[in-house]
N, C-alpha and C positions, 0 to 999 in steps of 0.2 A: 503493500501500500503505499510507497514511497511517493507515487502521484496526488494524494490525498495529502500529506505534509507540503509537497510542492505549492500546493493550489492553496493550502493554507494561510502560507506562509508568504508566498506572493501576491496574495489580496491584505497585507497587513499594512502595509503603507498608504492603498488606497480608501480602506475602511480609516483608518488613519484622517487623513485631507479630510472626508465629509461625515465624519464623526463628532470633529476638534468641535466646530461651532455651537453643538449641543449639551456638551457633557465637558466639565472637567478632565485631566487626562487621568490622572488615577480613577477620577469615580469609575470614569468608562472600563478600564483597563480592565477592574476588581466585577465588574461585571461582564466583562468576556472569557475573564476567569473562572465564573462561577458558573458558565454556561459549558463552559470548557469541562470544567471536573464532572459536570454531567454525564457531557458526551463521552469520558473518555472511561468515567466507571462505567458505563453498561457495553466500551467497547470491552473492558477488560473481562468483565462478567461472561461474558459471553465468547471471548475468546479462551477464557479459561489460565488468564499469564497469572503466573506466580507474585503474589507481594513480596516488596523488600519481609529482608529477615533482621530482625536484628538494631537494636538503638543505632551505630556505626551508618547502613544502609540509609536506613531515613533521615539522619544529619544529617551526609555527602549530598542526598538530593533536593533537602530542603535547603543545602547553602547552593547546589546550582538552577537550583528555580529560582531561587531569591535574587542570584546575580543579573542570571538572565533575563528573567520577567520582571523586578523590580528594578532594577540599576540601567540596565541595558532597556528593557520596553519602554520604561519609565521615564530616562531620557530621548528619547525616539519622540513619543507624542508629549511631551510638553515642548520640545523646539517645534513641533509643528502646530500644534498652541498657541507660540510665539511669532508663529509666521511661518515659519523657515518652510520653503515648497518640501513637500513628499519625495520627490526624488534626489534633491540634494540630499534630505535625512539620507534617502535609503544610498546615494552613493558613500556618504561619508560614514554610512555602517559597513558597506561594501569594501569600501577603503581601511575601517580600522580592520575587518579580517582577515583582511591581506596582507597587516604591518604585524599578523601574529606569527609566520614565518617568515626567517631570510631569505629562504627562494622568491620569496612575492615581494619581497620589497620594490627593489624598480620595476615590476610592473605597476605597484601604487602607485609611484613615487610617478609615473609615467601617465599615467591615467587620471591626477593630479594636474600638472602642469596641460595636458591635452583639454581638459575642462575648463581652467580658464584663461587658455591661450584661443579656443572655439566658442568663450563666453559669451559672445556678439552673434552668433548663429538665432536664425529665427526657428519656435519653436520648443527650445530647448532643444535642441539638435548635441549641446553640449553634450547632454549624459551619456550620449549615442556614440559619440566621437571620443569619450574616457573609455566607454568600456572597451570597442574598439581596440582602443588603442590600449589597454590593461590583456585585451587577447590576443591581439598582432604579439607585444612582447610576451608573453607570458608563454607562448607557442614560440616565439624564438630560444628562448632560455631552453626550454625546456626539448627543444629540439635539437639544439647544440650541445647538450652532454653527453658526455662517450657515454656508448653501450657499457652496463657490465654484464661480463661472461656471465653462463654457470657454470658453477665449478661442481663438477659430474661428484 
């Protein structure tokens, strides 16, 4: 079911853009999380998935959940509420995730430079240019690495 995750995650910035005029960011997110919880508990029950065992597993899941959903998405939705475009916030979030790995630093820098250089393009095409530049740079880097030999 990876397509379900991609569909839900990809529509998040669109929902943020249309939901922000009607609700404070954290209230809207709390409502989204409550509805998601109901859906996922039902899905877990139908799939017969095992619940986490022990206090340590619950603690790790809670810590990751708070960091991802409260810190990351709370910041994203607050930025959209403050008037920053959903596309700009999405590009910043993508760039931050690219900076997590040294192999993607150069594509991230190229994407940012391309977005700034193409800022004057109509219809926010600078975002498309930035994404294309990052993908192109990532492909160049990926294809320039020597292939590792498999030892028998």
